[in-house]
C-alpha positions, 0 to 999 in steps of 0.5 A, a space after each residue: 499499500 502506497 501511502 497518499 501523504 507525502 510527509 508519510 512517505 517521506 517518514 518511511 525510511 526513518 521508520 524502516 531505520 527505527 525497525 532495522 535498529 530495534 531488531 538488531 538491539 533486541 537480538 544483542 539483548 537475547 544474543 540470537 538473530 530476531 525477527 523485525 515481526 517479533 512482539 518485543 520489537 514491535 513494542 519497542 518500534 511502536 514506543 520509539 515512533 510515539 515518542 519521536 512521531 512529532 519531530 519526525 513529522 515536523 522535520 518532513 514536512 518542513 515545520 522546523 525550517 520556521 525556526 
């Protein structure tokens, strides 16, 4: 599914990086390979996106350029 919102489209690479990082980090914690679909990884990704979502949206929409 392709997002119609151009800001969401620009956020996707950032979210993919968060998924990659959280998958790697959980694998390090457990000492074995972990899939991106692992429930712990999903929960961590959601927490990160909720924490930095407004900043990501501002960065992608150009709203931060006014400062």
